[in-house]
GUDREN-538216 format. One record per residue: x, y, z of N, C-alpha, C in turn. Coordinates in pm, whole numbers, plus 32768, in hexadecimal, padded with zeros to 4 digits. Atoms other than C-alpha are relative to their C-alpha. Last residue first. Example, Ala and Ser with C-alpha at 12.3 -4.5 7.8 and 13.67 -1.06 7.14 Angstrom:
2
REC    n.x    n.y    n.z   ca.x   ca.y   ca.z    c.x    c.y    c.z
REC   7FAE   7F89   7FFA   8557   7F96   82CA   7FB3   806D   8049
REC   8059   7F89   8000   84CE   7E3E   830C   805A   8078   8000
//
This chain:
247
REC    n.x    n.y    n.z   ca.x   ca.y   ca.z    c.x    c.y    c.z
REC   8023   7F88   802E   7288   7307   3CE8   7FD3   802D   7FB2
REC   7FD2   7FCE   7F7D   7280   7198   3D5C   8000   808E   7FF7
REC   8023   7FA9   7FE7   71B6   7161   3C41   8025   803C   8076
REC   7FF3   7FFE   7F52   727E   7068   3B7F   7FA7   80AB   7FFD
REC   7FEE   7F65   7FF4   71D8   700B   3A0D   801C   8006   809D
REC   8077   7FC4   7F94   7234   6EB4   39F4   8019   8081   8006
REC   8025   7F7A   802D   72E4   6DC6   38F4   7FA9   8052   8040
REC   8088   7FBA   8076   7356   6C72   394A   7FEF   808E   800F
REC   8033   7F74   7FFF   748A   6BC5   39EE   7F80   801E   7FA8
REC   7FC2   7FD9   7F67   74D4   6A5A   3A23   7FB3   809A   801F
REC   7FA1   7FB3   7FF8   73E4   69D8   3908   8049   8004   8079
REC   7F94   802A   7FD2   72D8   68C5   3886   80A7   8069   7FF7
REC   7F68   8077   8038   71F7   6978   37C7   805A   7FD8   8079
REC   7FBA   8058   7FC0   7084   6A1E   3815   808A   7FC0   7FBD
REC   7FF2   80B0   801F   6FF6   6AD5   3719   8072   7FDC   8074
REC   807A   8036   8009   6FA1   6C5E   3765   7FFE   7F71   800B
REC   8013   807F   8067   70E9   6CE9   3810   7F65   7FC0   8007
REC   8052   7FE4   8095   70C3   6E60   389B   801D   7F6A   7FA6
REC   7FCE   805E   807E   7090   6DE4   39EA   7FDE   803C   7F82
REC   8061   8068   803A   7055   6EF1   3B15   8058   7FA6   7F8C
REC   8007   8007   80B7   7105   6FC0   3BE5   7F6F   7FA6   7FF4
REC   7FAA   7FB3   8021   715E   6FAA   3D80   801C   801E   7F75
REC   7FED   8010   808A   7052   6F33   3E32   807F   8077   7FC2
REC   7F81   8038   8002   7079   6F16   3FA6   803E   8026   7F3C
REC   7FC9   7F83   7FF7   6F2C   6EC5   3FE8   8072   7FE6   7FE4
REC   7F98   8029   7FD6   6E5B   6DB9   3F06   8054   8093   8038
REC   800E   7F8E   7F82   6CE3   6E4B   3EBE   80A5   7FF8   803D
REC   807B   7F9A   802B   6CBC   6CFB   3DBF   8031   8082   8091
REC   8087   8056   7FD3   6E12   6C38   3E1A   7FA1   8067   7FEF
REC   8056   7FF6   7FBC   6F4B   6CE1   3D73   7F88   7FD4   8019
REC   8067   7FEC   8045   701B   6C16   3C4C   7FC8   803B   809F
REC   805D   8072   8028   7188   6BC1   3CDE   7F4C   807C   7FE8
REC   807D   7FB5   8038   72C5   6C96   3CE5   7F83   7F80   7FFE
REC   806C   804C   8075   7415   6C20   3D50   7F7A   805D   7FFE
REC   7FC6   7FDD   805A   754F   6C91   3E74   7F94   7FED   7F4D
REC   7FC0   7F86   7FB8   7555   6B8E   3F57   800D   8038   7F2B
REC   7F75   7FDE   7FFC   746D   6A4F   3ECF   801D   8077   7FE3
REC   7FD2   8086   8041   7327   69CD   3F55   80A7   801B   7FEB
REC   7FCA   803A   7F7F   728B   6B13   4009   8038   7F70   7FF2
REC   8048   8084   7FFD   7269   6BB2   3EB5   804A   7FFD   809D
REC   7F7E   8070   7FD9   7277   6D2A   3E7C   7FDA   7F8A   805A
REC   7FEF   7FFA   7F60   711D   6DA0   3DDB   8091   7FC0   8029
REC   7FAB   8073   7FB2   7086   6DBB   3C91   8040   8041   8073
REC   7F5F   7FD3   7FE8   6F68   6E4A   3C00   8074   7FB6   8030
REC   8009   805C   7FAC   6E81   6DC1   3AFA   806B   8015   805C
REC   804C   8013   7FA0   6DD0   6EA7   3A16   8009   7F99   805F
REC   804A   7F68   7FB4   6EF9   6F2A   394F   7F81   7FE3   804E
REC   802C   7F81   8039   6F2E   6E18   3887   7FA0   807A   7FFF
REC   805B   7F9E   7FB9   6EF8   6CFC   398F   7FE3   805C   7F67
REC   8073   7FF6   804C   6FCF   6BC5   3955   7FC6   8072   801D
REC   80A7   7FAF   7F9F   70D7   6B9D   3A5F   7FA3   8042   7F99
REC   8044   7F59   803D   71DA   6AAC   3980   7F66   8028   802E
REC   8067   8002   8060   720F   6937   3A02   7FDA   80A4   800F
REC   7FC9   8021   8096   735C   6934   3AAF   7F7E   8006   7FC1
REC   8015   8093   802A   72F0   6924   3C2B   800C   7FE6   7F5A
REC   7FF5   804F   7F8A   736A   6A6D   3CD6   7FDA   7F7C   7FF1
REC   805E   8030   7FE6   738D   6B44   3B84   7FF5   7FA1   8053
REC   8001   80A5   7FEB   748C   6C25   3BB1   7F9E   7FB8   7FF9
REC   8001   804B   7F65   745B   6D59   3B10   7FFC   7F8B   7FE7
REC   8016   8097   7FFC   747E   6DFA   399F   8018   8010   8099
REC   7F9A   8019   7FCD   7425   6F95   39A1   7FFF   7F50   8013
REC   7FF7   8076   8014   7316   7099   3912   809E   7FA8   802A
REC   7FB6   7FF8   8089   732C   71BE   39F5   7FEA   7F41   7FCE
REC   80BB   800D   8021   7334   71E0   3B5D   8019   8010   7F4D
REC   8050   7FFB   7FC1   745E   71B0   3C3B   7F72   801F   7FEE
REC   80A0   7FF4   802F   7576   712B   3B96   7FA0   8024   8064
REC   8074   8045   7FE7   76B4   715F   3C5A   7F94   8005   7FB1
REC   808F   7FDB   801A   7804   7251   3C34   7FB2   7F3F   7FFE
REC   8059   7FEB   805E   794E   7239   3CDA   7F6D   8010   7FDB
REC   8078   7FDA   8012   7A21   7224   3DF6   7FDB   7FFB   7F6A
REC   800A   7FDD   8076   7AF3   70FF   3E68   7F80   8090   8008
REC   7FCD   7F90   7FB0   7AFD   7075   3FE9   8022   8066   7F73
REC   8020   7FFC   7F5B   7AE5   6EFA   3F4A   8046   8083   7FF6
REC   7FBC   8057   7F6B   7AFC   6EFB   3DCB   7FCB   8037   805B
REC   7FCF   7F8F   7F88   79E4   6F6A   3CDF   8074   7FAA   805A
REC   7FB1   8044   7FA0   798C   6E3E   3BE3   8066   8067   8054
REC   7FC6   8047   800D   78A5   6F13   3B0A   805C   7FAE   805B
REC   7FE0   8017   80AA   776D   6FAE   3ADA   808D   7FB8   7FE2
REC   7F76   801E   802C   76E6   6F3C   3C43   800D   802B   7F71
REC   7FE3   8069   8035   7577   6F8A   3C82   80AC   801E   7FEC
REC   7FC3   7FFF   807C   7504   7087   3D6A   7FFE   7FB2   7FBB
REC   7FD2   7F6E   8029   74B0   7119   3ECE   800D   7FEC   7F75
REC   7FC4   8052   8086   73DC   7004   3F58   7FF0   8091   7FFF
REC   800F   7FF3   8073   739F   7058   40EA   8015   7FF0   7F4D
REC   7FD7   7F85   801D   741F   6FC2   4200   7F92   8017   7F72
REC   7FCC   7FB6   7FAC   744B   6E5E   42A8   7FF2   80B9   7FED
REC   7FD9   7F39   8008   736D   6DB2   41D6   8024   800F   8082
REC   8049   7FB0   7FAC   7371   6C26   41FD   803B   8098   800A
REC   808D   8019   7FD0   73D5   6BA0   40D3   7FDA   8028   806C
REC   7FE2   8092   7FDB   7528   6C70   409A   7F7B   7FD7   7FF0
REC   8096   7FEC   7FB7   751E   6DB2   3FAF   7FF2   7F72   804D
REC   807F   8050   8043   768C   6DC8   3F52   7F8A   7FE4   803F
REC   7FFA   8094   8016   772B   6EDB   400A   7FBC   7FBE   7FC0
REC   8071   8069   8029   7759   7032   4014   8030   7F7E   7FFB
REC   7FBC   80B2   7FE4   787C   70CA   40F3   7F79   7FD5   7FAE
REC   7F6A   7FF8   7FC2   77F9   7263   40CF   8014   7F69   803D
REC   7FBE   8037   8093   76CB   728B   3FE0   8099   7FDA   803D
REC   801B   807D   8044   75E9   727D   410E   804C   7FBD   7F98
REC   7FDD   7FE3   809E   76A2   7397   41B8   7FD4   7F95   7FB4
REC   7FA2   7FE8   8032   7692   72F9   4345   7FAD   804C   7F69
REC   800F   8066   8053   7550   7340   440C   808D   8006   7FD3
REC   7FA9   7FCA   809E   7526   7407   4533   801F   7F75   7FC7
REC   7FF4   8097   8047   73F8   7402   4650   806C   803E   7F9A
REC   7FAD   7FDE   8081   73E7   750A   4732   8018   7F6E   7FC1
REC   7FD6   808C   7FF7   72F8   7510   4886   8021   801B   7F50
REC   7FD9   7FFA   807D   7264   764C   4919   807C   7F8A   7FF3
REC   7FFD   8079   8043   71B6   75F8   4A79   803C   7FE5   7F55
REC   8072   7FFF   807E   7158   7764   4AA7   7FFF   7F58   7FE0
REC   8087   7FE2   7FCE   720B   7776   4BD6   7F83   7FC0   7FA3
REC   8044   8076   7FB2   732B   7703   4B37   7FA3   7FD8   8058
REC   7FBF   7FE5   7F60   731F   7836   4A4B   8010   7F4B   8040
REC   801D   808A   7FA8   732E   786C   48FA   8026   7FFE   8084
REC   7FBB   8031   7F87   72FF   79CC   4873   7FD7   7F9B   8006
REC   8041   8037   7F6A   7231   79F0   471A   805D   7FE8   8072
REC   805B   7F88   8002   72EB   7AA5   4603   7FB9   800E   807D
REC   8080   8032   7FB7   7436   79EC   4624   7FAF   805B   7FFE
REC   8044   8016   7F6D   7532   7A5D   4540   7F88   7FE1   8044
REC   804D   7F66   7FEE   759E   79F2   4404   7FE6   8006   8093
REC   7FD7   7F90   8022   76BA   78E2   43AD   7F9B   806F   7FC9
REC   8069   802B   808C   76D3   77FE   44B5   7FFD   80A7   7FC7
REC   804D   7F73   8031   77A3   77BF   45B8   8000   8008   7FA1
REC   803E   7FE0   8094   778B   7695   4686   7FF9   808A   7FCE
REC   804A   7F80   8020   780E   7643   47D3   800C   8025   7F3F
REC   7FEA   8023   806A   7833   74E1   4872   7FB6   8091   7FBD
REC   801F   7FA0   8061   783B   74B8   49E3   8020   8016   7F62
REC   7FE5   7F7A   7FF2   7857   7354   4A67   7FD6   807F   7F8D
REC   8042   7FC1   7F85   77A5   721D   4A65   8046   8074   803B
REC   80A5   8038   7FDE   7880   7174   4963   7FDD   804C   8061
REC   801A   80A3   7FDC   79C9   722F   4905   7F63   7FFC   8022
REC   8037   800A   7F72   79E7   7396   4870   7FF7   7F59   8009
REC   7FF3   8093   8018   7A84   7431   4720   7FD1   7FB8   80B1
REC   7F86   8018   7FD8   79FC   759E   46FF   8017   7F27   8010
REC   8044   805D   7F7F   7906   75D5   4604   8073   7FFD   8024
REC   7FA2   8061   7FA7   791E   7695   44AC   7FD4   7FD6   8097
REC   7FB6   7FC3   803E   782B   7753   439F   8077   7F7C   804D
REC   7F9C   7FD5   7F82   7703   7692   43FF   8089   8003   7F85
REC   7F7D   8087   8022   75EC   76B1   430B   8068   8038   8087
REC   7F5B   7FCE   8013   74B8   7764   43DB   8060   7FAC   7FDE
REC   7FA2   8035   8049   7345   772D   4435   806F   8046   7F9E
REC   7F95   7FA7   8049   726C   77BF   451C   803E   7FAB   7F99
REC   8019   8009   8086   711D   76C3   4543   809B   806C   7FBE
REC   8036   805A   8054   70F7   770E   46BE   8006   7FFD   7F55
REC   7FAE   7FD5   8084   7190   7848   4757   7FED   7F4D   7FC2
REC   7FE4   7F6A   8037   713E   77B0   48C5   8042   8015   7F75
REC   8012   7F7A   7FA2   70A3   764C   48CB   8047   806A   7FCA
REC   80A5   7FF3   7FBE   70D8   7541   47CD   8068   8088   8069
REC   8069   80A7   800A   71E0   74CF   469E   7F84   8026   805D
REC   8047   800F   7F89   72B4   7620   4669   7F5C   7FA8   7FF9
REC   8094   7F90   8001   737C   75F5   4539   7FA3   7FD1   80AC
REC   804B   7FE4   7F5A   74C0   75BB   44D6   7FA6   8009   7FFD
REC   809B   7FC3   7FED   7518   7522   435B   8025   7FFC   80E1
REC   8097   8001   7FF0   7667   74E4   42CC   7FB7   8026   8039
REC   8029   8001   8062   77A9   7593   423D   7F6D   7FB0   8017
REC   7FF9   7F8A   8026   787D   7528   436B   7FA3   8004   7F79
REC   8070   7FC7   8025   77DB   7402   440A   800F   8081   7F93
REC   805B   8069   8025   790A   730F   4427   7F83   8067   7FE1
REC   8049   8007   8040   79FE   7417   4422   7F82   7FA3   7FDA
REC   7FFA   7F52   803D   7AD1   73C9   4522   7FD0   7FFA   7F74
REC   7F6B   800C   8053   7A63   7286   45C7   801C   8062   7FCF
REC   8024   7FC1   80BF   7910   72AC   4682   8083   8011   802E
REC   7F95   7F87   8021   7901   7184   47B1   7FBC   805C   7F76
REC   7F8F   8037   8078   77D4   7088   47EA   8034   8097   7FE2
REC   7F84   8072   8007   7724   705D   4919   806E   7FE9   7F84
REC   8033   809C   7FAF   764B   718D   494C   806A   7F81   7FE7
REC   7FFC   804D   8043   76C9   72FB   491B   7FE8   7F65   801A
REC   7FCA   8072   7F9A   765A   7420   49FB   801A   7FA1   7F94
REC   8047   808A   7FE9   7638   7539   48E9   8040   7FA2   8055
REC   7FB8   806D   7FAD   76CE   769E   48C6   7FAB   7F99   802F
REC   804C   8042   7FCE   765B   7767   47AB   8026   7FB2   8061
REC   7FBE   8091   7FCA   7744   786B   470D   7F53   7FE2   8082
REC   7FD7   8063   8072   76BD   798A   4619   8025   7F80   8052
REC   7F9F   8080   7FC9   7602   7A4D   472A   8046   7FFA   7F82
REC   7F87   7FF0   8044   7512   7B6E   46AB   8086   7FB2   801B
REC   8028   7FB9   80AB   7406   7B56   4799   8075   8023   7FE0
REC   8060   7F8D   8058   747D   7A9F   48AF   8028   801D   7F79
REC   7FBE   7FC2   8064   7507   7922   4904   7F9D   8084   7FF1
REC   807D   7FBA   8067   74AC   789E   4A60   806C   8054   7F7F
REC   8001   7F74   7FAE   75C9   779A   4ADC   7F7D   8032   7F94
REC   7FB6   8007   7F83   75F2   7606   4A8E   7FD8   8073   8057
REC   7F99   7F6E   8021   74C7   7605   49A7   803C   7FD2   80AA
REC   8034   7F77   7F80   742E   7491   49D2   8067   803E   7FD6
REC   7FA3   7FE0   7FB8   745E   73B0   4875   7FC5   806B   8079
REC   8057   7FC1   7F93   7336   736F   47C6   804E   7FE7   807F
REC   80AD   7FC6   8024   73DD   7286   46BA   7FD8   8035   8097
REC   802F   7F52   8011   7523   7254   46B2   7FA4   8057   8002
REC   7FBE   7FB1   7F4E   754C   7110   4779   800F   8098   7FD7
REC   8098   7FD0   7FB4   7433   707E   4637   8066   8046   808C
REC   7FED   8023   7F7D   7571   7050   4553   7FB8   8066   806D
REC   8023   7FBD   7F9D   752C   7033   43E3   801B   7FDE   806C
REC   807B   8044   7FB5   75F0   6F68   4300   7FD2   8078   8079
REC   7FCD   801C   7F94   7691   7057   41FD   7F8F   7FB8   8073
REC   7FD0   7FA5   7FA6   75A6   70A2   40DC   8056   7FA5   8085
REC   805B   7FEA   7F9F   7529   6F6D   3FD8   808B   8067   8097
REC   7FDB   7FBA   7F87   7588   6F15   3E9D   7FC8   803E   8069
REC   8025   7F7F   7F98   752A   6E45   3D92   8031   8023   8078
REC   8023   8028   7F8B   760E   6D76   3CC4   7FA2   808C   8052
REC   8085   8036   7FFE   7623   6D9A   3B77   7FC9   7FEA   8069
REC   8071   7FBE   8071   779F   6DAD   3B44   7F7A   7FD8   800C
REC   8014   8054   80B2   7825   6D07   3C64   7FA6   8078   7FBE
REC   808A   7FF6   802C   78C8   6E06   3D78   8003   7F8F   7F93
REC   7FE4   7FD3   807C   7A20   6DC4   3E67   7F3C   7FF3   7FC7
REC   8003   8088   8076   79F1   6DC7   3FB7   7FD9   7FFD   7FA6
REC   7F4A   8061   7FF9   7A61   6EB5   40FD   7FEA   7F83   7F69
REC   7FDF   8016   7F99   7956   6FC4   407C   8071   7FA5   7FE1
REC   801B   80A3   800B   791C   7060   3F36   8031   7FEE   80BC
REC   7F6D   8051   7FCA   792C   720F   3F63   7FC4   7F5B   8012
REC   8020   803B   7F9E   77F3   7288   3E79   8094   7FFB   8009
REC   7F69   7FEF   7FF8   77A8   7369   3D79   8003   7FDD   8077
REC   7FC0   7FCD   7FAB   764B   7331   3CE8   80A1   7FFE   8012
REC   7FAF   806F   7FC5   7588   72EA   3B96   804F   805E   806E
REC   7FD8   7FED   7F88   7465   7342   3AD7   808A   7FAC   804D
REC   7FD9   808E   7FA8   740F   72A7   3976   803B   808F   8040
REC   803F   7FD4   7F66   736E   73E8   38C3   8025   7FAD   8049
REC   807A   8056   7FEB   73E5   7372   3767   7F9B   8008   8073
REC   804D   7FA5   807C   74DF   74B0   372E   7F6D   7F83   7FD3
REC   7FBA   7FF0   8081   7586   743E   3880   7F8E   8022   7FA2
REC   8044   805D   803E   7530   7467   39F3   8034   800C   7F66
REC   7FFF   7FE7   808D   75E7   74FD   3B00   7FA1   7FA7   7FA5
REC   803F   8067   8066   75BE   74F5   3C73   803B   8020   7F8E
REC   801D   7F8B   808B   76AD   7556   3DB9   7FAD   7F9D   7F8E
REC   80A1   7FF0   803B   768B   7457   3EB3   7FF2   806A   7FB3
REC   8061   806D   7FFB   77C8   7479   3F2F   7F87   8012   7FF8
REC   806D   8024   7F77   7864   75B1   3EC5   7FB3   7F7C   7FF8
REC   8095   7F84   7FF7   794D   75B9   3D92   7FE5   7FBF   808D
REC   800A   7F9F   8061   7A99   7521   3D29   7F9E   8060   8006
REC   8085   7FC6   8024   7AC6   7476   3E7D   8012   806A   7FA3
REC   8034   7F5E   7FB6   7C1E   73E0   3E8E   7FA9   8029   7FC6
REC   800A   8033   7F47   7C85   7246   3E44   7FE3   80A6   805A
REC   7FD7   7FA0   7FF0   7BBA   724E   3D01   804C   800F   808C
REC   8003   7FF4   7F68   7B19   716E   3C32   8087   8071   8044
REC   7F6E   8017   7FD8   7A81   7170   3ACA   8045   7FE9   8083
REC   7FEB   809D   7FDC   794E   712B   3A15   80A9   7FEC   8041
REC   8078   806D   7FE9   7894   7266   3A25   8041   7F75   8035
REC   8054   8053   809C   79BB   7335   39C3   7FB8   7F8F   805D
REC   7FD1   80D2   7FEB   7A41   7417   3AF2   7FBE   7FB1   7FA5
REC   7F80   8020   8010   7A3C   75A5   3ABD   8037   7F62   8011
REC   7FCC   804A   7FB1   78D2   757D   3A48   80A3   8014   8023
REC   7F5C   8032   8000   7843   7682   39A4   8044   7FD2   806F
REC   8039   8017   809C   76C5   76F4   39EE   80B8   7FA9   7FA0
REC   7F6F   7FE7   8039   76EC   76A9   3B76   7FE3   7FC9   7F4B
REC   7FE1   8073   8015   759E   76ED   3BC8   8078   8029   7FF3
REC   8029   802E   804D   755D   784C   3C82   8028   7F69   7FB0
REC   7FB4   8018   8071   75EA   78E5   3DB9   7F7D   7FB9   7F8E
REC   8068   8010   803C   7545   7988   3F0A   805F   7FDC   7F57
REC   7FCF   7FC8   809B   7659   797B   4037   7F6C   7FCC   7F7A
REC   7FD2   804C   8061   75AE   795F   4167   802A   8022   7F71
REC   8046   8021   8057   75F3   7A8A   424C   8008   7FAC   7F99
//
């Protein structure tokens, strides 16, 4: 059964510190007395810069709609699939999501507890957090998609999107360390052109396609909006105040 829990009320790790070990569950949320919201993450292979917009790990479509390797009965916790052209390394998808993308049993969603290490084009078996409720069958063309935990290995948001936005760096978190990022509320963010993005709550902002880790004003009805500008008068600055709405 999936564990149900509330927000982190008193964090074991300070908002502005790094840790070599996980002090909270990845993706755990907390908020401060002002209503600002934060997520617990593991940083990727590069140190972060304060105020930079961050993205989840790069999405790998080789793990989309994978063929079921064998039938899975109601009540089972193990789901075997046939991999594509990418291997599965140790703990890569632990705490991630598995869902049935098509065919018999479509729509079921699970949290990944563990999985085998498997080479490309071989069988990988995923152990999930609750029993299968609708049987999965090869004859019914059941397919399986898995995704990493979006807070495990965050990166600076690239100029060409490769995943979803998860928050903004609160401090210069070192590579491969654990810590908090901000995902909602008032936050200083990197501007992509040095001219503060005005709007005062009426203009949405979105990731920039020009400068990695920065944001810009969103076009009318623009996609991928992550918040809105809090600035009324435009001034030349590197960062400006925004209200994040990622969470």
